[in-house]
Structures are given as structure tokens and as C-alpha cells.
C-alpha positions, 0 to 999 in steps of 0.5 A, a space after each residue: 711908913 714911920 707909924 711910931 712917929 705918927 703915934 707920939 703926937 697923939 700921946 704928947 697932946 694927951 698928956 697936954 690936955 691931961 695937965 690942963 684938966 690936972 689944974 682944972 682939978 687944982 683950981 676947983 679945990 684950991 681957989 674956987 668957992 664953988 660947992 655942992 654936986 650939980 655945980 661940981 658935975 658942971 664944972 668937971 664936965 665942961 672941963 672934960 669937954 674942953 679937954 678933950 676937944 684940945 686934944 682933938 685940935 692939937 693932935 690932929 695939927 701934930 698928925 698932920 704936920 707929922 705925916 707931911 714931914 714923913 711923907 716929905 722925908 720918904 720922897 726925897 729919900 734916894 735909894 741908888 
């Protein structure tokens, strides 16, 4: 089976959650007025947790969709 095409969605959506975390860093340093150790730890802790859940949700959907597509292709492939 094409394992490369099953791994690709995981890499793609890890970059999506990385972008979300990068934007959260931009927001924290440029837009927010937060300061202090407790606020920083709480903000980045919840942001990391949110990005991880975002990664898991998107990767699960993409993995299942690509797995079903690849199985559909291999089932319908005719070898004469």
C-alpha cells in the first residue's frame, strides 16, 4: 500500500498547527498587553494544547480520507 500518501496528510496538518502556533506567538508579542510569567505560561500552555488538538483532529480526518481513497483505488485496479 502507498504509505507515503498516508503519511503526507500528517506532515501537512502539522504545518497547519505550526502556523496557528506561530500566529499565536505573533499575537502575544505584537498585539496583546500581557506580561508576567504566569500569563505567559498559561497563554503558551493553552496555545500548545489547542494546536495539538487541532493537529490531531485534522490529521485524523485526512488520514482516514486518504486511507479510504487508496483502498478504493487498489480495489478497483484491474490486473489483466
